N, C-alpha and C positions, 0 to 999 in steps of 0.2 A: 519214340524214345522212352525207355522205361524209367520208373521212379528212381531206381538206384543209379542209372546213368546220370540223371539230372543231379542227384544228391552228391555223387562222387565228383562230378565236374564242379559243382558249387563248393564242395569242401576244398578242392584243389585251388579254386579261384580265391577263396578266403585266405589260404596260406600264402599264395603269391602276392595278394594285396598287402598283407602284413609286411612282407619283405620289401615292397615298394616304399612303404612308410619307413620304412626302415632302411675190488677195484683198485683201489690204489694201484694195483698192478696185477692184472689177470695173468693167465697162463704165461709162463716164462720162456717158451721155446723161442729160439732166435728166429725172427721173421725172415722169410725168404727175400732176397733182394730183387723184388719184382716191382711192378709199376707203383704199387701202393704199400710198400713196406715202410716202417716208421722213418727210416733215414733216406728213403728214395722217393722221388716224385713220380706220379703216374706218367705213363708213356704217351697219353693222348696228345695230339697236336692241338694248339690253342691259338685263336686269333688274338690280336693285340688288345682289343677292346671288347667288352661285353657288359651285360646288365649287372653282373656281380661286382664289377669294379666301379660302379656309379658312386658319386659322393654320398656320404652318410646324411641322414636326416638332420636338419638344423637343430632338432631337439636332442639328438644323440650326444652322449658324453663319452667320447672315445677313450679318454684317459681316466675317467672317474668311476663312480659307482652308480649303477642303475638298478632300481628295485632291491637295493641292499646287496647286489652282486658286484664285486670289484672287477675292473677290467682284466686283471690278471687271472681270473677264474675261467675265462673263455678258452675254448680250444683255438689254437692259432689257425688262421686262414690257410696257411701253407700245409697244415696237418690234416685238413678236411679232405676226404676222398675227392678225386678229380680236380684238384687244385691246378694241375698243369693245363687243364682245359679251360677253367673258369677264373683262375686267379682270384680266389675268394678274398675279400677284404677282412680287416680286423672286425670281429663280431661285436666288440664293445661299442663300436660306432653305429651299429644297427640295433642295439638292444632296446627293448621296451619292458617296463615293469609288468609283472603279472602276479596274480594271487594263486597260491596253491589251490588246486581244484579246477582251474581253467584247463581246457584240454591240451594235452600234449599232441604233437603232430600226428602220431599214428592213431590216436583216439579219434581225431577228426576223420582221417582216411578210413578207419575201420568202423565208423559209426558206433563206437563203444563208449562206455561210461564206467567210472569207478563205483565201487560199492558205497552205499550211503554211510557205512560205518567208518569211512575214511574222511567224512566231512569235517571232523574236528581237527584234522591235521594242520589246518591253515594257521592256527594260533601260534604266534611267535616265529613264523616262517617268512623268509625273504624269497623273492623269485623274479626271474627275468627270462626273456625269450628273444632270440635273434633269428631272423630268416634271411637267407641269402639266395638270390635268384640268378640262375645261369641264363635267363632270358626265356622268351616264348618257346614252348615246345622243347625245353631243355631241363636238365636236372635242377632241383632245388635242395637246399640244405638248411635245416632248422635245428637249433639247439635250444633246449630249455634247461634251466638250472633252478632247483628248489633247495634252499638251505635252511635247516632248522637251527635256530640260534642256541648258543650255549654248548656245553660239553656233557650235559647230564645224560643219564641212561635213557630218559624219556625222549630226548632229541634223537639219540641213536636208534631207539625203537621205532620212532615215527618215520625216520628215513628208511629203515628196513621194511616196515609195513608198506610204505609207498612203493618201494621197488618190487616187492612181492606182488602187490596188486597190479602194477603195470606189466610185470612179467606174465601173469595169468591172462591179462587182456590181450597181449600180443599173441599168445598161443591160441586164444579163442577168436581171433579176428575173423569175422565172417559177416560182412555187411550184406544186407538184404539185396538180392538180385545179382550178386557176383559169385563167381566160383573162386573161392580162396585157396591159397596154398601157403602154408607157413613152414619154413625150414629153419630150425634153430641151428646156428653155426658155432655158437660158443655159449656156455652157461655155467654159472657158479652162483652161490648165494649172494655174491656182491656184483654180479653183472650178467647181462644177456645180450647176445647179438642174434639177429634173425633176418631172413629175407622173406618178405611177404609179397606174394603175387596175387593181384585181384583181376580176374579176367571176366570180361562180359562181351559176348559176341566176338568180333574180330579185334576188339580193343582191350584196354585194361591199363593197369598202373603197377609199377614195381617199387617196393618200399624196402630200403635197407635200414634196419632199426638197430640202434645201439643204446643200451641202458647201463648205467653204473652207479654205485654208491660208494662214498668214502666217508664212513662213519656217520656224519650228520648231514650229508649233502647227497642229493640225487640229481643226475644229469641224463638228459636224453639227447642223442643226435639222430636225426632222421634225414636220410638222403633219398629222394623219391623222383621217379621219372615222370614224364608227361603223360597225361591221360590220352587214350586213343591209340591210333595205329602209327603215328609218327614216332620216329626214333631220334633221340638226341644225337648230336654230332659226336659226343664222347661215349665210348663203350665203357661199361663197368670193368675196372681193372683190379679191384681189391682182391688179394689172394689170402690175406691173413686178417680176419676180423679181430683177433685178440690184439693185434698191433694198433688198430683203430681205437679199441677200448682203452689201451694204455695211454694213448695220446689224449683221449677224452678225460680220463681220470687224473692224470698227473697235474694239470693246472689247478684242480680243485684242492689237492693236497697242499700245494704251495700257497694258494690264496687263503685257505681257511685253517691251515695247520692242524688238520684233524685226521691225519693218517698215522 
């Protein structure tokens, strides 16, 4: 087993373990009424019970604020890709506080790190992270929100700098030992969507990455498949990544009034 295989499996295991414990409007074309358009649920069949619908951690605050992030800021479970298969619960009930500078999901999977000149961005920033698991060998969904307090130009610039840095990292994703493929599916100064495929031997992992900013807030949604040769029961059905970006950004506008 190569070093990268071990590292990639370990990274995935860390993200799943966290789950167990646990822009404003991009392009405006009308999303097709497919399995994962904004107003339509994915078409995948779903069992009645799964790991994603497990009760929230006793420390979670489903209706309150975690890490300075209000419950209303999270993307609704029904809006997360593949909800018809996994019935994602409310993310606020799974949220854990994080500090800006802690890895976003794709940074762990890509073995990447932000530039040291972004180290000071944590001052005055709130942050939280929620991981939802579809179960063993199934899709996982993680959202991270970092909010820079206030309405000053400095807060706006900090959010913009963070998004640009994360965008560059996504495009450069190339963990040691894997054959990477990064396909950008939607891009604008305020958002990015990309599909990252990391292959190694007969196995690998697929990562669907969404990043958006609404003035002083940055949010990431990462939906990634299991490592190895096993296929999850739900096939990827999203046809319009800008629809996912809109659903990711809209709650931020409402929660922070910064759009």
